C-alpha positions in Angstrom: 0.5 -26.3 16.3 0.1 -28.7 13.2 -0.1 -29.4 9.6 -1.8 -28.5 6.5 -1.6 -30.7 3.9 -2.2 -29.9 0.2 -1.6 -31.6 -3.0 0.7 -31.4 -6.4 -0.5 -27.5 -7.9 -3.1 -27.0 -5.1 -1.5 -24.4 -3.0 -0.2 -21.3 -5.0 -3.6 -21.4 -6.2 -5.1 -21.9 -2.5 -2.7 -18.8 -1.9 -3.2 -16.9 -4.9 -6.9 -17.3 -4.2 -6.9 -16.0 -0.5 -5.0 -13.2 -1.1 -7.1 -11.5 -4.0 -9.6 -12.2 -1.4 -7.6 -11.1 1.0 -6.3 -8.3 -0.4 -7.6 -7.5 -3.9 -4.6 -8.2 -6.0 -3.8 -11.4 -7.9 -0.8 -12.6 -7.5 1.1 -15.6 -10.1 3.2 -18.0 -9.3 6.1 -16.1 -10.7 5.6 -12.5 -8.4 5.4 -14.9 -5.2 7.9 -16.6 -5.7 9.6 -13.1 -6.9 7.9 -11.3 -3.3 9.1 -14.1 -1.4 12.8 -14.1 -2.6 15.1 -14.4 0.4 13.0 -16.3 2.0 12.2 -20.6 2.2 9.2 -20.0 1.7 9.7 -19.3 -2.8 10.4 -22.5 -2.6 8.1 -24.3 -0.4 5.7 -22.5 -3.7 7.3 -23.6 -6.7 7.8 -27.5 -4.7 4.3 -27.5 -3.6 3.4 -27.7 -7.4 5.4 -30.5 -8.5 5.1 -32.8 -5.5 2.6 -31.2 -2.5 2.7 -30.0 0.7 3.1 -30.0 4.1 3.9 -26.2 6.2 3.0 -26.8 10.0 0.1 -24.4 10.8 2.6 -21.2 12.0 4.6 -21.4 8.2 1.8 -21.9 6.7 0.2 -18.1 8.8 3.9 -16.6 8.6 4.4 -17.3 4.6 0.8 -16.1 4.5 1.3 -12.8 6.4 5.0 -12.2 4.7 2.8 -11.7 0.8 -0.3 -10.1 2.9 2.4 -7.2 2.9 4.8 -7.9 0.0 1.6 -6.5 -1.9 1.5 -4.3 0.4 -1.8 -4.9 2.3 0.4 -4.0 5.8 2.5 -1.5 6.7 4.6 -4.6 8.4 5.3 -8.4 8.8 1.8 -9.1 10.8 1.4 -11.6 13.7 -1.4 -13.3 14.2 -2.3 -13.7 17.8 1.7 -12.3 19.0 0.2 -8.9 17.9 -2.5 -8.8 20.9 0.1 -10.7 23.4 2.7 -7.7 22.0 -0.6 -4.9 23.4 -1.0 -6.4 26.5 2.7 -6.5 27.2 2.8 -2.3 26.3 0.3 -2.5 29.0 2.1 -3.9 31.0 4.6 -1.6 30.9 3.4 1.1 31.1 0.7 0.5 34.2 1.4 -2.5 35.7 0.7 -6.4 36.0 -2.7 -5.7 37.4 -4.0 -2.7 35.0 -3.6 -5.4 31.6 -4.8 -7.9 33.1 -7.9 -5.6 33.7 -8.4 -4.0 30.7 -8.5 -7.4 29.3 -10.5 -8.8 30.8 -13.0 -5.7 30.5 -12.5 -6.6 26.5 -13.3 -10.0 27.3 -16.2 -10.0 29.1 -18.0 -7.2 26.8 -16.9 -8.9 23.9 -19.1 -11.9 25.3 -21.8 -10.0 26.2 -22.0 -7.7 22.8 -21.6 -11.6 20.9 -24.9 -12.9 22.6 -26.5 -9.7 21.8 -26.0 -9.1 18.4 -26.7 -12.7 17.4 -30.6 -12.2 19.0 -31.0 -9.3 17.0 -28.9 -11.0 14.5 -26.2 -8.1 13.9 -23.4 -9.1 12.4 -21.2 -5.8 14.0 -20.5 -5.4 18.0 -20.4 -2.5 19.7 -18.1 -1.7 21.7 -18.9 1.5 23.1 -19.8 -0.4 26.7 -16.2 -1.4 26.9 -14.5 1.4 25.9 -17.4 3.3 28.5 -16.1 1.4 31.0 -12.2 2.1 30.9 -12.6 4.3 30.2 -14.6 5.2 33.8 -12.2 3.2 35.2 -8.6 3.8 34.4 -9.2 7.6 32.6 -7.3 8.4 29.8 -4.5 6.4 29.4 -7.5 3.0 29.6 -9.7 4.8 26.8 -5.7 4.5 25.0 -5.4 1.0 26.7 -8.9 -0.7 25.2 -8.5 1.2 22.2 -5.0 -0.5 21.1 -6.8 -4.3 22.6 -10.0 -3.8 19.5 -7.7 -2.9 17.2 -5.2 -5.8 17.3 -8.4 -8.3 18.0 -9.8 -6.5 15.0 -6.8 -6.5 12.9 -6.7 -10.4 14.0 -9.8 -11.4 12.9 -9.5 -9.4 9.3 -5.5 -10.3 8.4 -6.5 -14.0 9.1 -6.0 -16.4 6.7 -9.3 -18.8 8.2 -11.9 -16.2 8.7 -13.7 -14.3 6.6 -13.5 -10.6 7.2 -11.3 -8.9 5.2 -11.0 -4.9 5.9 -11.9 -3.6 2.1 -15.5 -5.0 0.2 -12.8 -4.8 -3.2 -15.9 -5.3 -6.2 -12.8 -6.1 -8.5 -9.2 -7.6 -7.9 -6.3 -5.9 -9.8 -3.4 -8.6 -11.4 -0.5 -7.3 -10.7 0.2 -9.0 -15.0 -1.4 -5.6 -15.5 1.2 -3.7 -13.9 4.4 -4.5 -15.9 3.7 -6.9 -18.4 0.5 -5.2 -20.0 -0.9 -2.1 -20.5 -5.4 -1.5 -19.6 -6.6 1.8 -17.8 -7.3 -0.1 -14.6 -8.0 2.6 -11.8 -12.0 1.0 -10.2 -10.1 2.8 -6.7 -8.3 5.7 -8.6 -8.6 8.3 -11.0 -6.2 7.6 -13.2 -4.0 4.1 -10.4 -5.8 1.5 -8.5 -5.1 2.5 -4.9 -4.1 -0.8 -4.9 -0.9 -0.4 -7.2 -0.1 2.6 -4.4 0.0 0.3 -1.4 2.3 -3.0 -2.8 4.3 0.0 -4.9 4.7 1.5 -1.7 6.5 -1.1 -0.1 7.7 -2.3 -3.0 9.4 0.8 -4.7 12.4 -1.5 -5.9 9.8 -2.4 -8.6 9.4 1.6 -10.4 12.0 0.8 -12.7 10.1 -2.3 -13.6 6.4 -1.2 -14.0 5.0 -0.7 -17.4 5.8 3.3 -19.0 2.1 3.8 -18.6 1.9 2.8 -15.4 4.3 5.1 -14.4 2.5 7.6 -15.9 -0.7 7.5 -14.3 1.1 7.1 -10.9 2.1 10.4 -11.0 -1.1 11.9 -12.3 -2.4 9.7 -9.8 -0.6 11.1 -6.6 -0.8 15.0 -7.8 -5.0 14.1 -7.8 -4.7 12.9 -4.4 -2.2 16.0 -2.9 -5.4 18.6 -4.4 -4.3 19.5 -7.7 -5.9 19.1 -10.7 -4.3 16.3 -13.5 -4.6 15.7 -16.8 -2.7 12.7 -18.5 -1.4 13.4 -22.1 -2.0 10.4 -24.3 0.8 8.8 -23.8 1.8 8.9 -28.0 2.1 12.5 -29.7 2.4 14.2 -26.9 5.1 16.2 -27.5 7.1 15.5 -25.0 4.5 16.7 -22.1 3.3 13.7 -20.2 1.0 15.3 -17.3 -0.4 18.7 -16.8 -1.4 19.8 -13.3 -3.6 22.5 -12.8 -4.2 24.0 -9.2 -8.2 23.3 -8.4 -9.9 26.8 -8.7 -6.6 27.5 -11.9 -8.0 26.6 -16.0 -5.9 28.6 -17.7 -2.1 27.8 -18.0 -0.8 25.1 -15.8 1.2 24.9 -13.0 2.9 21.8 -13.3 4.0 20.2 -16.5 5.0 17.2 -16.1 7.5 14.6 -18.1 7.5 10.7 -16.6 11.2 9.2 -17.2 10.8 5.6 -15.9 15.0 5.1 -16.3 17.2 3.5 -15.1 20.3 5.4 -16.3 20.9 9.5 -15.5 18.7 12.3 -16.4 20.6 13.5 -19.5 20.6 18.0 -20.0 19.1 17.8 -23.3 15.8 16.0 -21.7 16.0 19.3 -19.8 16.0 21.5 -22.7 13.3 19.8 -24.1 11.1 19.9 -21.2 12.1 24.0 -20.4 10.6 24.0 -23.7 7.5 22.8 -23.1 7.4 24.5 -20.1 7.1 28.2 -21.7 5.0 27.1 -24.7 2.3 26.3 -22.4 3.3 29.2 -20.3 3.0 27.1 -16.7 5.1 28.1 -13.8 7.7 25.7 -13.1 8.4 21.8 -15.1 8.6 18.8 -12.9 10.8 15.5 -14.3 9.0 12.6 -12.7 12.3 10.1 -13.1 13.0 6.6 -10.5 16.2 8.2 -12.0 18.4 11.3 -10.8 19.3 13.6 -13.3 22.8 13.3 -14.7 25.8 15.9 -13.3 26.1 17.8 -16.5 21.6 18.5 -16.0 22.1 19.6 -12.7 24.7 22.0 -14.0 22.0 23.9 -16.4 19.5 23.7 -14.0 21.5 25.5 -11.6 23.5 27.8 -14.9 21.0 28.4 -16.2 18.5 29.9 -14.2 15.4 26.4 -15.5 12.5 26.8 -13.3 12.5 22.3 -13.7 12.6 20.1 -10.5 13.4 16.9 -10.2 11.6 14.5 -8.9 13.2 11.4 -8.4 13.0 8.0 -6.9 13.9 9.6 -2.9 10.4 11.6 -3.8 9.0 9.0 -5.6 9.1 6.7 -2.5 7.7 9.1 0.1 5.0 9.9 -2.5 3.7 6.6 -2.1 4.5 6.6 1.5 2.3 8.9 2.6 -0.4 7.8 0.4 -0.8 4.5 1.3 -3.9 2.9 2.6 -5.0 5.0 4.8 -2.7 7.6 3.8 -2.1 11.3 5.5 -0.6 14.3 5.4 0.8 16.2 1.7 3.7 15.7 0.0 5.2 19.5 -0.9 6.8 19.5 -4.2 
């Protein structure tokens, strides 16, 4: 493969625009280098600001796909066209070379036919029904499963590729990672309290939970309960008497089910905080108090909860990581407290 050349200062700008278009997330040079830490790509981005960059095409794609994963757009580091090769290899393992070649031939032939038809009818979408029906009729359920996997892999290549204008989501705005860390702005274009793209980002960067703005941590907690099917109310952020989030079942309007305190701490939660939360639970008439923290309870705090029978649950960093995993795009399942 060939190489791509960028003038001084152009490469980071290019990545910034490309990543924003494909993921809906704007990342500064500092953020990109941080996300690429541990790879030589971080040095490439940094050095390109002074000296420009000549980068091999395959390295360019590897760097881009690494960033796409690090901002939460993909669940794993995408491998471009090798994703298609992996599907064909799996089909060969499960059904033999003749089966894999036949599925590939059905896909290729029907794609050509569907493309000609779409151009003739001035349509932008290809109809895959003909190849799906043919594969199912010829090979049954195995053929149906195989052709769908091949369609999905090829579709992902087109949508994730840095060389195409396709993308999985048509964002009407771009969120800046600075709004998650360095400044507070109430952004929730793709969520009730907390933007879905930030959830996707944090789902693959759990360690960044300690560093996000404290108000964004409260918004994240409210957003999680909303997506789990509850009705959530976010406190004002100051003068809230220690109650950060109130949560009800959707069909309840009286006392909240949960009273929540959010502590974006690195140090452990001490028993004094637990006693304060218990007082809030009694005052609000709630069923339970939840302390959502990036840290965990101290030994003394846990003993206090156990010895006094406080209706208080610890939601620590591991629990939050599970929430993020469940709620990342497209998301599935329910996490229960």
